[in-house]
N, C-alpha and C positions, 0 to 999 in steps of 0.2 A: 126626748128626742132631736138627736140634733140633725141640723139643714147640711144637706148636701155641700160640697166645698164650692166656696165660692159665692153661696147665695142665702140671703136672708134668713132670718130663720121662722117659720113658716108654723105660725103657732097653732095648734091640737083643735078639735072643731070637735062638737059633738055631730049627733047624724042629723038632728034638724039646720046644722050650720051655725050654733051658738057655740062660740069662745068659751068654754067652761072656765068658773072662777078657779079658788084655791080651793076647795072643797072637790069639786067636778073633779078637778084634776086629780087630787087626792085617790078619791073612790077610782078612777078610771086605771090608773097605775095599780091600785090595791087587785083591779080586775085583773091584771094581765100578770100582777106578779100571784097571785094563786094558778093561771093557767100553768106557766112556770114550772108551777112547783108540781101541777098535776100531769104535765105531758113525761114526767119522772116514771112515773107508775099506770097511767094511759095511755093508749094507745092513740093519735092523737084523732084518726077516725070514728073512734068511739067518746070523743070527748061529746059533754053536753051544751048548753048553755045553764040546766039546773045543778050541774056539778060545780061550775065553776063560780056561781051567785051563792051556791051554799057555804062552799069556801070561804068566796070574801065576806059571806055574813049581810047580803043584798038581797035584791029581786030582779028575777028576770028583765022587769020593767025598766029597773034603772040601767040592767047590761045594753039594751036595746038603746038608750040614751047614747051611748058610746060607740057600738060597734051595731055593725046591720046582719052579722052572723058569727059563725064560730071562725069563718076564714078573715074575715076582717081582724078579729084578735090574734088570730093568728100571724098574722101580717104587722100588727105591732110587736107583737112579742118577737119576732123574725127580724125588725129593725132596730128594737132594742138590743137584743143579741150581738149585730153586726155592727151598734158605731162604737160599743166596745169592742168587738174583734180589730175595727178599723186603727185603732191604738195601737195592736200589734207591730205596725209601721215604727212605733217608736224605738224596740230593739232592734231596729236594723238604721236607722239615720241615724249620723250621727254620732257612732260605734265605730271603735277602733279594730280596722280587719287584716290591720298587718301583722305578722310576727303570730305571738305566743298569745298578746292580747286580742288577736284576731278570733283566736280560737276561743279565747274566752265570750267572745261576741256572740260567736255560734253558738255555745254552750246557753248564752240569756237567750237566743232565739229559740233554741230547740225547745228549752225548759217552758218557758213563756208561751207559745203557740202549744205544748203539753197540756201543762197549768188550764188556759184560756178553755182548750177542745173538751178536758176534764169535765170544767165547770159547766161548759154548754150543752154535755154532749145530746141532752133531752130534745132543745130544741132547736140544735144544729143539724140533725135528723130530719128535723123533720122541713129542716127548708132544703136541704136534701133532697129528698123525698117528692118534695113538691116540685123540685125545679125540675126534678127529671121526668116527671110526667107533664111535663111543657107548660108549667105556671110561671108566664113572664117574670112576676111579679116580685115571686119569689127568688127564681134567677136573676134578676137586678140587685136585690138584697147581697146575695151570694157573689155577683159579680165584683160588687161596690167592696166588701170583706177585702176577698183576696186581690182584690185588682192594688188596694192600699201597699198591702206588706211588696210586689209583685212590682209595682214601682219604686219601690223605696230597696228593693235589692238590685233592679235595674241601674239604675243610680250609683249604686256604692261598685258594682261589676264594670262598670264605664270608666270608673275612674281608676279602677286597679287593674284591668287588663287591658294591655293595651291591643293593637288590630292586630298584631300579630299571633295572637291566640285562636282567630279565626272563629271566638265567640259571638255570638249576636246575643245583646245584653238581656232584653224581655225575652226570648225564647229561654235563655239558660235561668233567667229568674221564674218564670212559669214553668220552667220544670221542676224547681225547688221548693216552690208552694205546693205544685200539686203535692209533692214526694213529703210534704208536710202534712196536708190532708188528708191525702189517703194511710200512711202508717199511724199519723192520731187515732183515725177512727179504725183502724185494724187492732188494735193491741190485741183484744182477744183472741183471735187469730192465730197469733205468733204464739201466745201463752198455748194455746192448743196444739203448735208443732214441736213444745217442748223448747221455743226460741228464748232466751229467756231479753226481756224488754229492757234491761238497761245495755244491751250490747246492740240491741237496734237503734238507742238515745244514741250511742257512742257513732254509731254506722252514720246517723244523720245528723251529728255533730261534722264528722268530717266530710262526709257531702256537700255541706252546706260552704263549708271553709272552705273547701277544694273549688267549688262553685264560684264564690266570690271573688278569688283569689289566683284560682290560678294553680300556685305550686305546690309542693307537698306539705303535707304537715309538719309544723317546725317541733323538735324534741319540746316537753313541756316538765 
């Protein structure tokens, strides 16, 4: 798990405060990965320590060396997932956003975000639910992930749109990120309404491009 921006890496510790060795870290990570796998088929409220340790091939006693309870390992899962999600900012920063190349950048962002959401939908659903329920730890993780993308988009909007457009970069960036999150999580709903998701994807690409650059979509 990476440290937060600008901070030195903080070593992972066992419940008793010790820093695990290589084998201990591998065991901890196996517990985290098995939890991620189980969340694909088990509601997080139904998840038990014995389910995780059975899948990991270890014991509850070993689990409690690294995590005080189920919520603690869910937070570790969230931190790992969110750290991967923060890398989505690389699909924004330094990419060309003018003209047809900008459309390609918008496509790359939309497709990369949809792929990330599809691959991590089980754990992201837990982060969303616990954030909505008011758990500040999970809300913080969600903010970390989305802020990295929002800040990257705001930087590009600032560079590409003059003050004459009247666009507030952070507001526009936040709206675009919110759109990505909500539409990625609502894919099944569109299909239930007989709306083809490839058409939704194209709409997302256009909205990202227009939101970042301001002008009309160029011919491709």
